DRENDO-1510 file (C-alpha; in Angstrom, 1 decimal, always signed):
<recs>
REC; n; res; u; v; w
REC; 1; UNK; +51.8; +162.3; -81.3 .
REC; 2; UNK; +54.6; +163.1; -83.7 .
REC; 3; UNK; +56.2; +161.1; -86.4 .
REC; 4; UNK; +59.5; +163.0; -86.1 .
REC; 5; UNK; +62.6; +160.7; -85.8 .
REC; 6; UNK; +64.3; +160.4; -82.5 .
REC; 7; UNK; +68.0; +160.3; -81.7 .
REC; 8; UNK; +69.0; +156.8; -80.5 .
REC; 9; UNK; +69.1; +156.8; -76.7 .
REC; 10; UNK; +67.0; +160.0; -76.4 .
REC; 11; UNK; +64.2; +159.8; -73.9 .
REC; 12; UNK; +60.8; +160.9; -75.1 .
REC; 13; UNK; +59.3; +161.7; -71.8 .
REC; 14; UNK; +56.6; +159.1; -72.3 .
REC; 15; UNK; +56.5; +156.1; -70.1 .
REC; 16; UNK; +55.9; +152.6; -71.2 .
REC; 17; UNK; +55.6; +149.1; -69.7 .
REC; 18; UNK; +58.5; +146.8; -70.7 .
REC; 19; UNK; +58.2; +143.0; -70.3 .
REC; 20; UNK; +60.3; +140.1; -71.4 .
REC; 21; UNK; +59.7; +136.4; -72.0 .
REC; 22; UNK; +61.4; +133.4; -73.5 .
REC; 23; UNK; +59.5; +132.1; -76.6 .
REC; 24; UNK; +59.9; +128.9; -78.5 .
REC; 25; UNK; +61.0; +125.5; -77.6 .
REC; 26; UNK; +64.0; +123.3; -78.2 .
REC; 27; UNK; +66.7; +124.7; -80.4 .
REC; 28; UNK; +64.9; +127.9; -81.4 .
REC; 29; UNK; +64.3; +129.7; -78.1 .
REC; 30; UNK; +64.4; +133.5; -78.1 .
REC; 31; UNK; +64.3; +136.2; -75.5 .
REC; 32; UNK; +61.6; +138.8; -76.4 .
REC; 33; UNK; +61.7; +142.3; -74.9 .
REC; 34; UNK; +58.7; +144.5; -75.6 .
REC; 35; UNK; +57.1; +147.7; -74.6 .
REC; 36; UNK; +53.5; +146.6; -74.4 .
REC; 37; UNK; +52.1; +150.2; -74.5 .
REC; 38; UNK; +53.4; +150.8; -78.1 .
REC; 39; UNK; +52.8; +149.0; -81.4 .
REC; 40; UNK; +55.9; +147.3; -83.0 .
REC; 41; UNK; +58.2; +148.2; -80.0 .
REC; 42; UNK; +60.0; +144.9; -79.5 .
REC; 43; UNK; +63.3; +143.2; -80.0 .
REC; 44; UNK; +64.4; +139.5; -79.9 .
REC; 45; UNK; +67.7; +137.7; -79.3 .
REC; 46; UNK; +68.6; +134.0; -79.4 .
REC; 47; UNK; +68.8; +132.8; -75.8 .
REC; 48; UNK; +72.3; +131.4; -76.6 .
REC; 49; UNK; +73.4; +135.0; -77.2 .
REC; 50; UNK; +71.6; +136.7; -74.3 .
REC; 51; UNK; +73.5; +137.6; -71.2 .
REC; 52; UNK; +72.3; +136.9; -67.6 .
REC; 53; UNK; +71.5; +139.8; -65.3 .
REC; 54; UNK; +74.7; +139.0; -63.3 .
REC; 55; UNK; +76.8; +139.2; -66.5 .
REC; 56; UNK; +75.2; +142.5; -67.5 .
REC; 57; UNK; +76.0; +144.2; -64.2 .
</recs>
């Protein structure tokens, strides 16, 4: 494995397994998207700011 930086959007050729879930309760819910095959490969967004699949298309 290399520690060389990658250009944003560049594919590494390695495959992963990406999952998502809504975490929290009440006013603090967040959408979490993570590649569960890599350490520290995740992002979150407040559910109020997340778009639906239909809106994204």
